[in-house]
mmCIF file of the N, C-alpha and C atoms, coordinates in Angstrom:
data_MODEL
# 
_entry.id   MODEL 
# 
loop_
_atom_site.group_PDB 
_atom_site.id 
_atom_site.type_symbol 
_atom_site.label_atom_id 
_atom_site.label_alt_id 
_atom_site.label_comp_id 
_atom_site.label_asym_id 
_atom_site.label_entity_id 
_atom_site.label_seq_id 
_atom_site.pdbx_PDB_ins_code 
_atom_site.Cartn_x 
_atom_site.Cartn_y 
_atom_site.Cartn_z 
_atom_site.occupancy 
_atom_site.B_iso_or_equiv 
_atom_site.pdbx_formal_charge 
_atom_site.auth_seq_id 
_atom_site.auth_comp_id 
_atom_site.auth_asym_id 
_atom_site.auth_atom_id 
_atom_site.pdbx_PDB_model_num 
ATOM 1   N N  . MET A 1 1  ? 8.993  24.355  -5.089  1.00 0.00 ? 1  MET A N  1 
ATOM 2   C CA . MET A 1 1  ? 8.509  22.814  -4.452  1.00 0.00 ? 1  MET A CA 1 
ATOM 3   C C  . MET A 1 1  ? 7.556  22.095  -5.123  1.00 0.00 ? 1  MET A C  1 
ATOM 4   N N  . ILE A 1 2  ? 6.852  22.849  -5.765  1.00 0.00 ? 2  ILE A N  1 
ATOM 5   C CA . ILE A 1 2  ? 6.268  21.732  -6.691  1.00 0.00 ? 2  ILE A CA 1 
ATOM 6   C C  . ILE A 1 2  ? 7.253  20.752  -7.619  1.00 0.00 ? 2  ILE A C  1 
ATOM 7   N N  . LYS A 1 3  ? 8.183  22.065  -8.197  1.00 0.00 ? 3  LYS A N  1 
ATOM 8   C CA . LYS A 1 3  ? 8.898  21.203  -9.451  1.00 0.00 ? 3  LYS A CA 1 
ATOM 9   C C  . LYS A 1 3  ? 9.496  20.428  -8.692  1.00 0.00 ? 3  LYS A C  1 
ATOM 10  N N  . LEU A 1 4  ? 10.379 20.618  -7.397  1.00 0.00 ? 4  LEU A N  1 
ATOM 11  C CA . LEU A 1 4  ? 11.427 19.293  -6.704  1.00 0.00 ? 4  LEU A CA 1 
ATOM 12  C C  . LEU A 1 4  ? 10.725 18.458  -6.522  1.00 0.00 ? 4  LEU A C  1 
ATOM 13  N N  . ASN A 1 5  ? 9.583  18.376  -6.368  1.00 0.00 ? 5  ASN A N  1 
ATOM 14  C CA . ASN A 1 5  ? 8.200  16.897  -5.753  1.00 0.00 ? 5  ASN A CA 1 
ATOM 15  C C  . ASN A 1 5  ? 8.385  16.389  -7.274  1.00 0.00 ? 5  ASN A C  1 
ATOM 16  N N  . LYS A 1 6  ? 8.390  16.985  -8.502  1.00 0.00 ? 6  LYS A N  1 
ATOM 17  C CA . LYS A 1 6  ? 7.827  16.234  -9.470  1.00 0.00 ? 6  LYS A CA 1 
ATOM 18  C C  . LYS A 1 6  ? 9.005  15.745  -9.981  1.00 0.00 ? 6  LYS A C  1 
ATOM 19  N N  . GLU A 1 7  ? 10.144 16.420  -9.597  1.00 0.00 ? 7  GLU A N  1 
ATOM 20  C CA . GLU A 1 7  ? 11.630 15.561  -10.104 1.00 0.00 ? 7  GLU A CA 1 
ATOM 21  C C  . GLU A 1 7  ? 12.022 14.264  -8.868  1.00 0.00 ? 7  GLU A C  1 
ATOM 22  N N  . GLN A 1 8  ? 11.155 14.602  -7.760  1.00 0.00 ? 8  GLN A N  1 
ATOM 23  C CA . GLN A 1 8  ? 11.737 13.516  -6.778  1.00 0.00 ? 8  GLN A CA 1 
ATOM 24  C C  . GLN A 1 8  ? 10.486 12.079  -7.453  1.00 0.00 ? 8  GLN A C  1 
ATOM 25  N N  . SER A 1 9  ? 9.215  12.382  -7.359  1.00 0.00 ? 9  SER A N  1 
ATOM 26  C CA . SER A 1 9  ? 8.538  11.034  -8.170  1.00 0.00 ? 9  SER A CA 1 
ATOM 27  C C  . SER A 1 9  ? 8.918  10.552  -9.263  1.00 0.00 ? 9  SER A C  1 
ATOM 28  N N  . ALA A 1 10 ? 9.379  11.753  -10.519 1.00 0.00 ? 10 ALA A N  1 
ATOM 29  C CA . ALA A 1 10 ? 10.173 10.760  -11.445 1.00 0.00 ? 10 ALA A CA 1 
ATOM 30  C C  . ALA A 1 10 ? 11.421 10.325  -11.443 1.00 0.00 ? 10 ALA A C  1 
ATOM 31  N N  . LEU A 1 11 ? 11.829 10.651  -10.717 1.00 0.00 ? 11 LEU A N  1 
ATOM 32  C CA . LEU A 1 11 ? 13.078 9.619   -9.835  1.00 0.00 ? 11 LEU A CA 1 
ATOM 33  C C  . LEU A 1 11 ? 13.089 8.528   -8.944  1.00 0.00 ? 11 LEU A C  1 
ATOM 34  N N  . ASN A 1 12 ? 11.432 8.829   -8.158  1.00 0.00 ? 12 ASN A N  1 
ATOM 35  C CA . ASN A 1 12 ? 11.359 7.541   -7.548  1.00 0.00 ? 12 ASN A CA 1 
ATOM 36  C C  . ASN A 1 12 ? 10.983 6.613   -8.585  1.00 0.00 ? 12 ASN A C  1 
ATOM 37  N N  . ASN A 1 13 ? 9.939  7.158   -10.164 1.00 0.00 ? 13 ASN A N  1 
ATOM 38  C CA . ASN A 1 13 ? 9.347  6.469   -11.054 1.00 0.00 ? 13 ASN A CA 1 
ATOM 39  C C  . ASN A 1 13 ? 10.550 5.514   -11.852 1.00 0.00 ? 13 ASN A C  1 
ATOM 40  N N  . TYR A 1 14 ? 11.895 5.964   -11.752 1.00 0.00 ? 14 TYR A N  1 
ATOM 41  C CA . TYR A 1 14 ? 12.934 5.667   -12.372 1.00 0.00 ? 14 TYR A CA 1 
ATOM 42  C C  . TYR A 1 14 ? 13.303 4.108   -11.959 1.00 0.00 ? 14 TYR A C  1 
ATOM 43  N N  . LYS A 1 15 ? 13.939 4.530   -10.607 1.00 0.00 ? 15 LYS A N  1 
ATOM 44  C CA . LYS A 1 15 ? 14.150 3.556   -9.689  1.00 0.00 ? 15 LYS A CA 1 
ATOM 45  C C  . LYS A 1 15 ? 13.171 2.297   -9.838  1.00 0.00 ? 15 LYS A C  1 
ATOM 46  N N  . LYS A 1 16 ? 12.328 2.388   -9.664  1.00 0.00 ? 16 LYS A N  1 
ATOM 47  C CA . LYS A 1 16 ? 11.006 1.556   -9.059  1.00 0.00 ? 16 LYS A CA 1 
ATOM 48  C C  . LYS A 1 16 ? 10.971 0.547   -10.973 1.00 0.00 ? 16 LYS A C  1 
ATOM 49  N N  . TYR A 1 17 ? 10.810 1.633   -12.141 1.00 0.00 ? 17 TYR A N  1 
ATOM 50  C CA . TYR A 1 17 ? 11.286 0.969   -13.140 1.00 0.00 ? 17 TYR A CA 1 
ATOM 51  C C  . TYR A 1 17 ? 12.847 0.412   -13.407 1.00 0.00 ? 17 TYR A C  1 
ATOM 52  N N  . MET A 1 18 ? 13.765 0.506   -12.593 1.00 0.00 ? 18 MET A N  1 
ATOM 53  C CA . MET A 1 18 ? 15.248 0.013   -13.155 1.00 0.00 ? 18 MET A CA 1 
ATOM 54  C C  . MET A 1 18 ? 14.833 -1.255  -12.505 1.00 0.00 ? 18 MET A C  1 
ATOM 55  N N  . VAL A 1 19 ? 14.071 -1.189  -10.887 1.00 0.00 ? 19 VAL A N  1 
ATOM 56  C CA . VAL A 1 19 ? 14.179 -2.351  -10.494 1.00 0.00 ? 19 VAL A CA 1 
ATOM 57  C C  . VAL A 1 19 ? 13.659 -2.962  -10.984 1.00 0.00 ? 19 VAL A C  1 
ATOM 58  N N  . LYS A 1 20 ? 12.481 -3.038  -11.278 1.00 0.00 ? 20 LYS A N  1 
ATOM 59  C CA . LYS A 1 20 ? 11.292 -3.607  -12.557 1.00 0.00 ? 20 LYS A CA 1 
ATOM 60  C C  . LYS A 1 20 ? 12.249 -4.359  -13.693 1.00 0.00 ? 20 LYS A C  1 
ATOM 61  N N  . MET A 1 21 ? 13.064 -3.986  -14.144 1.00 0.00 ? 21 MET A N  1 
ATOM 62  C CA . MET A 1 21 ? 13.534 -4.456  -15.178 1.00 0.00 ? 21 MET A CA 1 
ATOM 63  C C  . MET A 1 21 ? 15.128 -5.186  -14.735 1.00 0.00 ? 21 MET A C  1 
ATOM 64  N N  . MET A 1 22 ? 15.647 -4.961  -13.997 1.00 0.00 ? 22 MET A N  1 
ATOM 65  C CA . MET A 1 22 ? 16.654 -6.096  -12.665 1.00 0.00 ? 22 MET A CA 1 
ATOM 66  C C  . MET A 1 22 ? 16.002 -6.974  -12.795 1.00 0.00 ? 22 MET A C  1 
ATOM 67  N N  . VAL A 1 23 ? 14.544 -7.228  -12.363 1.00 0.00 ? 23 VAL A N  1 
ATOM 68  C CA . VAL A 1 23 ? 14.406 -8.259  -11.883 1.00 0.00 ? 23 VAL A CA 1 
ATOM 69  C C  . VAL A 1 23 ? 13.382 -8.936  -12.967 1.00 0.00 ? 23 VAL A C  1 
ATOM 70  N N  . ASN A 1 24 ? 12.694 -8.157  -13.608 1.00 0.00 ? 24 ASN A N  1 
ATOM 71  C CA . ASN A 1 24 ? 12.493 -9.677  -15.257 1.00 0.00 ? 24 ASN A CA 1 
ATOM 72  C C  . ASN A 1 24 ? 13.624 -9.857  -15.267 1.00 0.00 ? 24 ASN A C  1 
ATOM 73  N N  . GLU A 1 25 ? 14.729 -8.786  -16.008 1.00 0.00 ? 25 GLU A N  1 
ATOM 74  C CA . GLU A 1 25 ? 15.976 -9.981  -16.285 1.00 0.00 ? 25 GLU A CA 1 
ATOM 75  C C  . GLU A 1 25 ? 16.331 -10.985 -15.703 1.00 0.00 ? 25 GLU A C  1 
ATOM 76  N N  . ASP A 1 26 ? 16.238 -11.063 -14.453 1.00 0.00 ? 26 ASP A N  1 
ATOM 77  C CA . ASP A 1 26 ? 16.422 -12.518 -13.640 1.00 0.00 ? 26 ASP A CA 1 
ATOM 78  C C  . ASP A 1 26 ? 16.112 -13.064 -13.629 1.00 0.00 ? 26 ASP A C  1 
ATOM 79  N N  . LEU A 1 27 ? 14.629 -12.813 -14.212 1.00 0.00 ? 27 LEU A N  1 
ATOM 80  C CA . LEU A 1 27 ? 13.564 -13.993 -14.259 1.00 0.00 ? 27 LEU A CA 1 
ATOM 81  C C  . LEU A 1 27 ? 13.952 -14.926 -15.283 1.00 0.00 ? 27 LEU A C  1 
ATOM 82  N N  . ILE A 1 28 ? 14.291 -14.107 -16.236 1.00 0.00 ? 28 ILE A N  1 
ATOM 83  C CA . ILE A 1 28 ? 14.579 -14.895 -17.857 1.00 0.00 ? 28 ILE A CA 1 
ATOM 84  C C  . ILE A 1 28 ? 15.679 -15.525 -17.967 1.00 0.00 ? 28 ILE A C  1 
ATOM 85  N N  . ILE A 1 29 ? 16.676 -14.929 -16.888 1.00 0.00 ? 29 ILE A N  1 
ATOM 86  C CA . ILE A 1 29 ? 17.631 -15.581 -16.911 1.00 0.00 ? 29 ILE A CA 1 
ATOM 87  C C  . ILE A 1 29 ? 17.886 -16.799 -16.305 1.00 0.00 ? 29 ILE A C  1 
ATOM 88  N N  . GLY A 1 30 ? 16.857 -16.419 -15.068 1.00 0.00 ? 30 GLY A N  1 
ATOM 89  C CA . GLY A 1 30 ? 16.656 -17.809 -14.509 1.00 0.00 ? 30 GLY A CA 1 
ATOM 90  C C  . GLY A 1 30 ? 15.817 -19.347 -15.452 1.00 0.00 ? 30 GLY A C  1 
ATOM 91  N N  . VAL A 1 31 ? 14.745 -18.443 -16.020 1.00 0.00 ? 31 VAL A N  1 
ATOM 92  C CA . VAL A 1 31 ? 13.843 -19.499 -17.188 1.00 0.00 ? 31 VAL A CA 1 
ATOM 93  C C  . VAL A 1 31 ? 14.556 -19.689 -17.906 1.00 0.00 ? 31 VAL A C  1 
ATOM 94  N N  . ALA A 1 32 ? 15.680 -19.435 -18.982 1.00 0.00 ? 32 ALA A N  1 
ATOM 95  C CA . ALA A 1 32 ? 16.511 -19.885 -19.454 1.00 0.00 ? 32 ALA A CA 1 
ATOM 96  C C  . ALA A 1 32 ? 17.603 -20.837 -19.334 1.00 0.00 ? 32 ALA A C  1 
ATOM 97  N N  . ALA A 1 33 ? 18.056 -20.747 -17.729 1.00 0.00 ? 33 ALA A N  1 
ATOM 98  C CA . ALA A 1 33 ? 18.740 -21.687 -17.136 1.00 0.00 ? 33 ALA A CA 1 
ATOM 99  C C  . ALA A 1 33 ? 18.095 -23.035 -16.574 1.00 0.00 ? 33 ALA A C  1 
ATOM 100 N N  . ALA A 1 34 ? 16.905 -22.903 -16.561 1.00 0.00 ? 34 ALA A N  1 
ATOM 101 C CA . ALA A 1 34 ? 15.871 -23.793 -16.076 1.00 0.00 ? 34 ALA A CA 1 
ATOM 102 C C  . ALA A 1 34 ? 15.689 -24.390 -17.081 1.00 0.00 ? 34 ALA A C  1 
ATOM 103 N N  . PHE A 1 35 ? 15.350 -24.157 -18.284 1.00 0.00 ? 35 PHE A N  1 
ATOM 104 C CA . PHE A 1 35 ? 15.229 -24.898 -19.522 1.00 0.00 ? 35 PHE A CA 1 
ATOM 105 C C  . PHE A 1 35 ? 16.351 -25.216 -20.158 1.00 0.00 ? 35 PHE A C  1 
ATOM 106 N N  . LEU A 1 36 ? 17.745 -24.860 -20.437 1.00 0.00 ? 36 LEU A N  1 
ATOM 107 C CA . LEU A 1 36 ? 18.664 -25.788 -20.501 1.00 0.00 ? 36 LEU A CA 1 
ATOM 108 C C  . LEU A 1 36 ? 18.967 -26.400 -19.920 1.00 0.00 ? 36 LEU A C  1 
ATOM 109 N N  . PHE A 1 37 ? 18.878 -26.578 -18.842 1.00 0.00 ? 37 PHE A N  1 
ATOM 110 C CA . PHE A 1 37 ? 18.519 -27.749 -17.612 1.00 0.00 ? 37 PHE A CA 1 
ATOM 111 C C  . PHE A 1 37 ? 18.113 -28.554 -17.884 1.00 0.00 ? 37 PHE A C  1 
ATOM 112 N N  . ILE A 1 38 ? 16.806 -28.735 -17.995 1.00 0.00 ? 38 ILE A N  1 
ATOM 113 C CA . ILE A 1 38 ? 15.793 -29.611 -18.672 1.00 0.00 ? 38 ILE A CA 1 
ATOM 114 C C  . ILE A 1 38 ? 16.252 -30.040 -20.507 1.00 0.00 ? 38 ILE A C  1 
ATOM 115 N N  . ALA A 1 39 ? 16.455 -29.680 -20.855 1.00 0.00 ? 39 ALA A N  1 
ATOM 116 C CA . ALA A 1 39 ? 16.804 -29.543 -22.263 1.00 0.00 ? 39 ALA A CA 1 
ATOM 117 C C  . ALA A 1 39 ? 18.067 -30.896 -22.047 1.00 0.00 ? 39 ALA A C  1 
ATOM 118 N N  . ALA A 1 40 ? 19.023 -30.558 -20.948 1.00 0.00 ? 40 ALA A N  1 
ATOM 119 C CA . ALA A 1 40 ? 20.467 -31.297 -21.410 1.00 0.00 ? 40 ALA A CA 1 
ATOM 120 C C  . ALA A 1 40 ? 19.990 -32.781 -20.539 1.00 0.00 ? 40 ALA A C  1 
ATOM 121 N N  . VAL A 1 41 ? 18.922 -32.353 -19.320 1.00 0.00 ? 41 VAL A N  1 
ATOM 122 C CA . VAL A 1 41 ? 18.948 -33.887 -18.653 1.00 0.00 ? 41 VAL A CA 1 
ATOM 123 C C  . VAL A 1 41 ? 18.259 -34.706 -19.690 1.00 0.00 ? 41 VAL A C  1 
ATOM 124 N N  . PHE A 1 42 ? 17.298 -34.398 -20.397 1.00 0.00 ? 42 PHE A N  1 
ATOM 125 C CA . PHE A 1 42 ? 15.937 -35.424 -21.170 1.00 0.00 ? 42 PHE A CA 1 
ATOM 126 C C  . PHE A 1 42 ? 16.979 -35.198 -22.640 1.00 0.00 ? 42 PHE A C  1 
ATOM 127 N N  . ILE A 1 43 ? 18.516 -34.730 -22.981 1.00 0.00 ? 43 ILE A N  1 
ATOM 128 C CA . ILE A 1 43 ? 19.100 -35.568 -23.647 1.00 0.00 ? 43 ILE A CA 1 
ATOM 129 C C  . ILE A 1 43 ? 20.009 -36.700 -23.133 1.00 0.00 ? 43 ILE A C  1 
ATOM 130 N N  . TRP A 1 44 ? 20.141 -36.239 -22.156 1.00 0.00 ? 44 TRP A N  1 
ATOM 131 C CA . TRP A 1 44 ? 21.622 -37.528 -21.238 1.00 0.00 ? 44 TRP A CA 1 
ATOM 132 C C  . TRP A 1 44 ? 20.250 -38.463 -21.008 1.00 0.00 ? 44 TRP A C  1 
ATOM 133 N N  . PHE A 1 45 ? 18.727 -38.753 -20.806 1.00 0.00 ? 45 PHE A N  1 
ATOM 134 C CA . PHE A 1 45 ? 18.222 -39.886 -20.834 1.00 0.00 ? 45 PHE A CA 1 
ATOM 135 C C  . PHE A 1 45 ? 17.946 -40.451 -21.987 1.00 0.00 ? 45 PHE A C  1 
ATOM 136 N N  . VAL A 1 46 ? 17.924 -39.786 -22.940 1.00 0.00 ? 46 VAL A N  1 
ATOM 137 C CA . VAL A 1 46 ? 17.913 -40.022 -24.498 1.00 0.00 ? 46 VAL A CA 1 
ATOM 138 C C  . VAL A 1 46 ? 18.448 -41.056 -24.976 1.00 0.00 ? 46 VAL A C  1 
ATOM 139 N N  . GLY A 1 47 ? 19.661 -40.292 -24.516 1.00 0.00 ? 47 GLY A N  1 
ATOM 140 C CA . GLY A 1 47 ? 20.918 -40.464 -25.402 1.00 0.00 ? 47 GLY A CA 1 
ATOM 141 C C  . GLY A 1 47 ? 21.571 -41.737 -24.700 1.00 0.00 ? 47 GLY A C  1 
# 
């Protein structure tokens, strides 16, 4: 029973970790897209 609980908690931690990584990846993509958009607008205004 204890072993099963440990495996379950490990699985839950893994799921949490995966979700966190996915969120972080989305955040990085969002920031990169925003940065590229701002750079494009800046170049458009300067040019």
